[in-house]
C-alpha positions in Angstrom: 45.0 32.6 -19.2 46.6 29.7 -16.9 44.2 30.6 -14.2 41.3 30.6 -16.5 41.9 27.1 -17.6 42.2 25.8 -14.1 38.9 27.3 -13.1 37.5 25.8 -16.1 38.9 22.4 -15.3 37.7 22.7 -11.7 34.1 23.8 -13.0 34.1 20.8 -15.2 35.2 18.3 -12.5 32.5 19.8 -10.3 29.8 19.4 -12.9 30.9 15.6 -13.4 30.7 15.1 -9.6 27.0 16.4 -9.1 25.2 13.4 -10.8 27.1 10.9 -8.6 26.3 12.9 -5.5 22.6 12.9 -6.2 22.5 9.2 -7.3 23.7 8.5 -3.8 21.1 10.6 -2.2 18.5 8.8 -4.2 19.8 5.5 -3.3 19.9 6.4 0.5 16.3 7.8 0.3 15.3 4.5 -1.5 16.9 2.5 1.5 15.2 5.0 4.1 11.9 4.6 2.6 12.2 0.8 2.4 13.0 0.6 6.2 10.2 2.8 7.0 8.0 0.8 5.1 9.3 -2.3 6.9 9.0 -1.0 10.3 5.4 0.2 9.7 4.3 -3.2 8.6 6.0 -4.8 11.4 4.4 -2.7 14.0 1.0 -4.1 12.7 -0.1 -0.2 13.0 -0.5 1.0 9.5 -3.0 2.4 6.9 -3.3 1.6 3.2 -4.5 4.5 1.2 -6.7 3.1 -1.9 -6.7 4.7 -5.1 -7.9 2.1 -7.7 -10.5 -0.7 -7.6 -10.3 -3.7 -9.9 -13.7 -5.6 -9.9 -13.7 -9.2 -11.4 -15.6 -7.9 -14.3 -15.3 -4.5 -16.1 -12.7 -1.9 -16.1 -10.4 -0.5 -13.4 -12.0 2.1 -11.4 -10.0 5.2 -10.3 -11.2 6.4 -6.8 -11.2 10.0 -6.0 -12.8 9.7 -2.6 -10.2 8.7 0.3 -10.7 5.0 0.7 -8.5 3.0 3.1 -7.7 -0.4 4.8 -6.3 0.2 8.2 -4.8 -2.2 10.8 -4.7 -1.2 14.4 -3.5 -3.7 17.0 -5.7 -6.6 16.6 -8.6 -4.8 14.4 -9.1 -4.2 10.9 -10.8 -0.6 9.8 -12.0 -1.2 6.2 -13.3 1.7 4.3 -13.4 0.2 0.8 -15.8 0.7 -2.1 -17.4 -2.5 -3.6 -18.1 -3.0 -7.4 -19.3 -6.4 -8.7 -21.9 -9.1 -8.3 -23.4 -9.7 -4.9 -24.9 -13.1 -4.3 -26.8 -12.5 -1.0 -27.0 -9.3 0.6 -29.1 -7.5 3.0 -31.9 -5.2 1.8 -30.6 -2.0 0.5 -27.3 -3.2 -0.5 -25.8 -3.5 3.0 -22.5 -1.8 3.8 -20.2 -3.8 1.6 -16.6 -3.4 2.4 -17.2 -0.6 5.0 -16.7 -2.2 8.4 -14.6 -2.6 11.7 -13.9 -5.9 13.0 -11.3 -7.9 14.9 -8.7 -9.6 13.0 -8.5 -13.5 12.5 -5.4 -15.5 11.5 -3.1 -12.7 10.7 0.3 -13.5 9.4 2.9 -11.3 7.7 6.0 -12.5 5.9 8.7 -10.6 4.3 10.0 -12.0 0.9 13.6 -11.9 -0.4 13.1 -8.5 -2.0 11.7 -6.7 1.2 8.2 -7.1 0.2 5.5 -7.9 2.8 2.9 -10.4 2.2 0.0 -10.1 4.7 -3.0 -12.4 5.1 -5.8 -12.3 7.4 -9.7 -12.8 7.7 -12.4 -10.8 9.3 -16.2 -11.1 9.8 -18.8 -8.4 9.7 -22.3 -8.8 10.4 -22.9 -9.4 6.6 -20.0 -11.2 5.2 -16.7 -13.3 5.8 -13.7 -11.7 4.3 -10.2 -13.2 3.3 -7.7 -10.3 2.7 -4.5 -11.0 1.0 -2.2 -7.7 0.7 1.3 -7.2 -0.6 3.1 -4.2 0.3 6.1 -3.5 -1.8 9.4 -1.9 -0.5 8.6 1.4 -2.2 5.4 1.7 -0.2 2.8 0.7 -2.9 0.4 -1.8 -2.0 -2.1 -4.4 -3.6 -5.2 -5.7 -1.9 -7.2 -8.9 -2.8 -10.4 -9.4 -1.2 -12.5 -12.9 -1.3 -15.9 -12.7 0.2 -18.6 -15.3 0.6 -21.5 -13.5 -0.6 -20.1 -11.3 -3.2 -17.5 -11.7 -6.2 -13.8 -11.1 -5.3 -12.3 -7.6 -5.9 -8.7 -6.1 -5.8 -7.4 -2.9 -5.0 -4.2 -0.8 -5.7 -2.8 1.8 -3.3 0.1 3.1 -1.2 1.0 2.7 2.4 0.6 6.0 4.4 4.0 6.6 5.8 3.5 10.2 6.6 0.6 9.9 9.2 2.3 7.9 11.7 0.4 7.1 14.9 
């Protein structure tokens, strides 16, 4: 009878210890993700997969196709959809935010919480773009784009930490 009580107490102690062990691993995973995000951003070689477009007017648009904004060395590879009003565009609508161009005035700062604030500009044959992106420590991102010939638009997405180059 005494051994049964001892075994029961041991099992209860083990059950009480399991949540604290998993909490430590969650915290460790969060820290590892934060460090991976920081290293990718600092390397200036990363890709943000976009899943939501937010035009100036109208509702948010959930994107089903794989759209992205990629920074590689000193170039931007933009494959983003555009929804909104255009003031001056080429015949047929042009290519919008689908372009490759060299980066201009690229800056990246880390705030107190470890979030990256990225700003840069780029020029395509159709328009001049000013990008402002914020990549949070958990890997989520927001992108705001201001253009000369179109209304501004914003996007939400996530940093691609799996596809390291």
